[in-house]
C-alpha positions in Angstrom: 0.2 -0.2 -0.2 1.6 3.3 -0.8 -0.4 5.9 0.8 -1.2 5.6 4.5 -4.1 4.2 6.4 -6.1 6.8 8.2 -8.7 4.4 11.1 -10.5 7.5 12.0 -11.6 5.6 15.5 -14.8 6.9 17.2 -15.5 5.7 20.5 -17.9 2.8 21.4 -17.6 1.8 17.7 -15.5 -1.4 18.4 -12.8 0.8 17.5 -10.1 -1.1 20.2 -10.9 -4.5 18.5 -10.5 -3.4 15.0 -7.1 -1.7 15.8 -5.5 -4.7 17.1 -6.0 -6.6 13.9 -4.9 -3.2 12.1 -1.4 -2.9 14.2 -0.4 -6.2 12.5 -0.9 -5.6 9.2 2.2 -3.1 9.9 5.7 -3.0 10.9 6.7 -2.2 14.0 7.8 1.9 13.6 5.4 2.6 11.4 2.2 2.8 13.6 0.9 6.3 15.4 -1.3 5.4 17.8 -3.5 7.6 20.2 -2.9 10.4 17.5 -5.5 12.2 19.0 -3.5 12.6 22.6 -1.8 15.6 23.7 1.6 13.7 23.2 1.3 13.3 19.7 0.0 17.2 18.8 3.3 17.9 16.6 3.7 15.0 15.3 4.1 14.7 10.9 1.5 12.1 10.1 2.9 11.6 7.0 5.9 9.7 8.6 3.6 6.9 9.3 1.9 3.6 7.9 -0.9 4.0 10.4 -2.5 6.5 11.9 -5.1 5.8 14.2 -7.2 7.9 17.1 -9.9 9.7 18.1 -9.6 12.2 15.2 -11.6 14.3 12.8 -11.5 15.2 9.6 -9.5 17.9 10.4 -6.3 15.6 10.6 -5.9 15.1 7.2 -4.3 18.3 6.9 -1.2 16.8 8.7 -1.0 14.0 6.2 1.7 14.7 2.9 -0.5 13.3 0.8 -4.4 11.9 1.2 -4.4 8.7 3.2 -6.7 5.7 3.0 -9.6 6.5 5.3 -11.1 3.9 7.3 -13.8 4.6 9.9 -16.7 2.8 11.9 -20.3 3.8 12.8 -22.8 2.5 15.1 -26.0 2.8 15.7 -26.2 6.3 17.6 -28.3 5.3 20.6 -26.4 2.1 21.0 -23.1 4.2 21.1 -24.2 6.5 23.0 -25.6 3.8 25.7 -22.3 2.4 25.4 -20.2 5.2 26.1 -22.4 6.1 29.2 -21.8 3.1 30.6 -17.6 2.8 29.8 -17.1 6.1 31.0 -18.9 5.1 34.6 -16.6 2.3 34.5 -13.2 4.4 34.6 -11.2 3.7 38.0 -8.1 5.7 38.8 -5.9 3.5 36.6 -7.6 4.3 33.5 -7.5 8.0 34.7 -3.8 7.4 35.1 -3.8 6.8 31.5 -6.4 9.7 30.3 -4.4 12.6 32.0 -1.2 11.3 29.6 -3.5 11.8 26.6 -6.3 14.5 27.1 -6.1 18.0 27.5 -6.3 19.0 31.4 -9.5 20.5 30.2 -11.4 17.8 28.9 -9.7 15.3 31.6 -11.4 17.8 34.1 -14.5 17.1 32.2 -14.4 13.1 31.5 -13.4 12.8 35.1 -16.6 14.9 36.3 -18.8 12.7 33.8 -17.2 9.6 35.7 -17.9 11.0 39.3 -21.3 11.5 38.1 -22.0 9.1 36.5 -21.1 6.8 39.1 -23.6 8.7 42.0 -26.8 8.4 39.8 -28.4 6.3 37.1 -28.6 7.5 33.9 -32.1 9.3 33.5 -31.0 11.0 36.2 -28.1 11.8 34.7 -29.3 12.9 31.5 -31.8 15.1 33.1 -29.5 16.7 35.3 -26.8 17.0 33.2 -27.9 17.6 29.9 -25.0 19.6 28.6 -22.7 17.7 29.7 -24.4 14.4 28.7 -24.8 16.2 25.0 -21.3 16.9 24.7 -20.5 13.0 24.9 -23.3 11.3 24.1 -25.3 13.6 21.3 -24.3 13.3 17.5 -20.8 12.3 18.3 -20.0 10.7 14.9 -20.8 13.7 13.1 -18.4 15.9 14.7 -15.5 13.2 14.0 -16.4 13.4 10.0 -16.4 17.3 10.2 -13.2 19.3 9.3 -13.2 21.8 12.2 -15.2 21.4 15.4 -18.4 23.2 15.6 -20.1 24.7 18.9 -23.5 23.5 17.7 -24.7 21.7 14.6 -27.0 22.1 12.1 -28.0 21.1 8.4 -24.8 22.5 6.8 -22.7 20.2 9.3 -24.8 16.6 8.4 -24.3 18.1 4.7 -20.2 18.5 5.8 -20.4 15.0 7.3 -22.0 13.2 4.6 -19.6 14.8 2.0 -16.5 13.6 4.1 -18.2 10.0 4.9 -18.5 9.4 1.2 -15.0 10.4 0.4 -13.8 7.5 2.6 -12.5 4.7 1.4 -14.1 2.1 3.7 -17.2 3.4 5.8 -17.7 0.4 7.9 -20.1 -0.5 10.5 -19.9 -1.4 13.8 -23.1 -4.1 13.3 -21.5 -5.4 10.2 -17.9 -5.7 11.4 -17.1 -8.7 9.6 -18.6 -7.4 6.0 -16.7 -4.3 7.1 -13.2 -6.1 7.2 -13.8 -7.9 4.4 -14.6 -4.9 2.6 -10.8 -3.1 3.8 -9.4 -5.9 2.5 -10.3 -6.0 -1.0 -9.9 -1.7 -1.0 -6.3 -2.9 0.6 -5.4 -5.7 -1.7 -5.1 -7.7 2.2 -5.2 -11.4 3.0 -8.2 -12.3 4.9 -8.6 -10.1 8.9 -9.8 -11.7 11.4 -11.0 -13.1 13.6 -12.0 -9.6 15.7 -11.4 -10.1 19.5 -13.4 -7.1 21.9 -11.2 -5.6 23.6 -12.2 -2.8 25.9 -15.7 -3.9 26.2 -18.2 -1.8 28.1 -18.6 -4.8 31.2 -21.8 -3.4 33.6 -24.1 -2.8 30.7 -28.1 -3.6 31.2 -30.0 -5.4 29.2 -32.1 -3.0 26.5 -35.1 -3.9 28.3 -33.9 -2.9 31.9 -33.1 1.0 30.5 -36.0 3.5 30.9 -37.8 4.3 28.0 -37.9 8.3 29.0 -33.5 7.7 28.9 -34.1 5.9 25.2 -36.2 8.9 24.0 -33.8 11.5 25.1 -30.9 10.1 23.3 -32.9 9.4 20.3 -33.9 13.2 20.4 -30.3 14.5 21.2 -29.0 12.2 18.3 -31.1 13.5 14.9 -28.1 14.4 13.3 -26.1 11.4 14.1 -29.2 9.3 12.9 -29.3 10.8 9.6 -26.0 10.1 9.1 -26.0 6.3 10.1 -28.5 6.0 7.7 -26.5 7.3 4.9 -23.6 5.5 6.4 -25.6 2.0 5.9 -26.8 3.2 2.2 -23.3 3.8 1.5 -21.6 0.7 2.9 -24.8 -2.0 1.3 -23.3 -0.5 -2.0 -19.5 -0.7 -1.6 -19.9 -4.4 -0.3 -21.7 -5.3 -3.0 -19.7 -3.9 -5.8 -16.7 -5.6 -3.8 -18.2 -8.7 -3.5 -18.9 -8.7 -7.0 -14.9 -9.2 -7.9 -12.4 -11.3 -6.4 -10.1 -10.7 -3.6 -6.6 -9.6 -5.3 -3.7 -9.8 -2.8 -0.8 -7.0 -3.5 1.6 -9.5 -3.4 4.4 -6.4 -3.7 2.9 -5.7 -0.2 3.6 -8.9 1.3 6.8 -9.7 3.6 9.2 -12.6 2.0 9.0 -15.9 3.1 12.7 -16.4 3.0 13.1 -15.1 6.6 10.1 -13.4 8.3 9.7 -12.1 11.4 6.9 -10.4 13.3 8.3 -7.1 13.4 7.1 -7.3 9.9 3.6 -6.7 8.8 1.6 -9.9 9.8 -1.2 -10.9 7.0 -3.0 -13.8 8.1 -5.7 -14.9 10.1 -6.6 -16.2 13.3 -3.3 -13.8 15.5 -3.2 -12.1 18.4 -1.9 -8.6 18.4 2.0 -9.0 18.5 3.8 -8.6 21.0 7.4 -8.1 22.1 10.0 -9.5 25.0 13.2 -9.5 25.3 14.1 -12.0 22.7 12.2 -9.4 20.3 8.6 -9.6 18.5 5.7 -12.9 18.5 2.5 -13.5 18.1 0.4 -16.0 19.5 -2.0 -18.4 17.7 -5.3 -17.2 19.2 -8.0 -20.3 17.9 -7.2 -23.5 16.7 -6.2 -22.9 13.4 -4.3 -19.7 12.1 -2.5 -18.2 8.6 0.3 -16.4 7.2 0.6 -15.1 4.1 4.2 -14.7 2.4 5.5 -13.6 -1.0 7.2 -16.5 -2.8 11.0 -16.3 -3.8 10.6 -19.1 -6.1 9.7 -22.8 -6.3 12.2 -25.3 -5.4 12.7 -27.9 -2.7 12.7 -25.8 0.9 12.8 -26.4 4.4 10.3 -24.6 6.6 11.9 -24.0 9.7 9.6 -22.2 12.7 11.2 -20.4 15.5 8.7 -21.1 18.6 8.7 -18.5 21.9 6.2 -19.8 23.7 3.3 -22.9 24.2 0.8 -23.3 26.6 1.5 -27.1 27.1 3.9 -29.1 25.3 0.7 -31.1 24.2 -0.2 -28.5 22.1 2.8 -27.5 20.1 3.4 -31.6 19.9 -0.3 -31.6 18.0 1.0 -28.8 15.8 0.1 -29.4 11.8 1.4 -27.3 9.5 -0.2 -27.4 5.6 1.5 -24.8 3.2 -0.7 -24.0 -0.1 -2.7 -26.5 1.0 0.2 -29.4 1.4 -0.2 -31.0 4.7 3.9 -31.3 5.4 5.6 -33.8 7.9 7.4 -32.5 11.1 10.0 -33.2 13.1 10.9 -31.2 16.5 14.3 -29.8 17.9 15.4 -27.7 20.8 17.8 -24.9 20.3 19.1 -22.2 22.8 16.6 -22.8 24.9 13.8 -22.6 22.0 11.6 -25.0 20.5 12.4 -25.5 16.5 9.5 -26.7 14.2 10.9 -28.0 10.8 9.5 -29.7 7.8 10.4 -30.5 4.0 8.7 -28.5 1.6 8.7 -30.1 -1.9 9.0 -27.7 -5.1 5.9 -28.6 -6.8 4.0 -26.6 -3.2 5.5 -23.5 -4.1 4.7 -23.1 -7.3 2.7 -19.2 -7.6 2.6 -16.3 -6.4 2.7 -16.4 -2.7 3.3 -18.9 0.1 0.0 -19.6 2.4 0.9 -21.4 5.7 -1.5 -23.0 7.9 -1.0 -23.4 11.4 -3.4 -26.0 13.0 -3.8 -27.2 17.1 -5.7 -29.6 18.7 -6.5 -26.7 21.4 -6.3 -23.4 22.8 -5.7 -23.0 26.6 -7.1 -19.6 28.4 -4.7 -17.8 30.0 -4.4 -17.4 34.3 -5.9 -13.8 35.1 -5.4 -11.1 34.2 -4.8 -12.2 30.5 -8.1 -14.5 29.9 -7.1 -14.6 26.2 -7.6 -18.0 24.0 -3.7 -19.1 23.3 -2.2 -21.6 21.4 1.4 -21.4 20.5 3.5 -18.0 19.9 5.8 -18.0 16.7 8.9 -15.5 16.5 10.1 -16.4 12.9 9.4 -18.1 10.2 12.2 -19.5 7.7 11.8 -20.8 4.4 15.6 -21.9 2.6 15.7 -23.6 -0.5 17.6 -26.6 -0.1 
């Protein structure tokens, strides 16, 4: 991808979960997270391949060339409810992070929101604090799609937001997250994105039938502009998705790392991985389910040896049950140890490597859930993959 990717992350639209998938698709050091934060105020966005944060369309002026723009919109009332209960859950650890991220004024207002929300139910909060409520819970998505902040919104604001939404390369929907990721993959020429792991989810949110109808009525009235924008987003999304499904996905092979020596600080094009991590040995990635894939660029077709460096395994039996295919061909694996690291090797015949890319599939008998506080499903973590001619 020649142009950078801008992910306009609107709060409580599933963006944290999607962000983890996007991070893996770019090289370490070429990513700017929390681009809205005070710490990123002087950054030249053009230095990065991926920029993401709670930004508005004014951020485009900070790029050297127009980026590929991706965003997610969500049903406005559902988004507002999720935001209220999420802000209500904030604790001191969360505020310590926010103090580094927000301006002093915004930080003080967020703390005030949380303190008041913790003292009263939703309806009381909306009725007693209408101005504070509307700044954080009303027409937030429209504001993100404007080029300059506005105190009040009107028909002109909605028209501008619609135009900017139309100009997005990939306008996605939270309620259609898998389809949104498919649309993004088509636009960027990437192998399949996913699966989505739901990070940063609001934990203590009541069921819809438990929320006072008057609260829903207020949020609906306050979000009329966002509701019109969201309806427009659905129309655009359906049209773009139909266009994408009418043509096959074509990998942009030049964007794929070479199969000869792949390390996980490079773009991870594949499915079924957690967000990459780093330890004293370098970068690695955990398999997040029983099957994960990796797509690399082929560099010729000759008899070769596949060599996989295993950084961690949740259980020796899980590692010993590892099975590997290349381009659909099952391989016979051997296991050894080298400098306290497990090595998995396999012979790969030349006929399995004919074609422009190397599609490696790793399969496990099971995964295991980690211990608190890390409760992810984990299997085997790899740090390096090498495919060398014999």
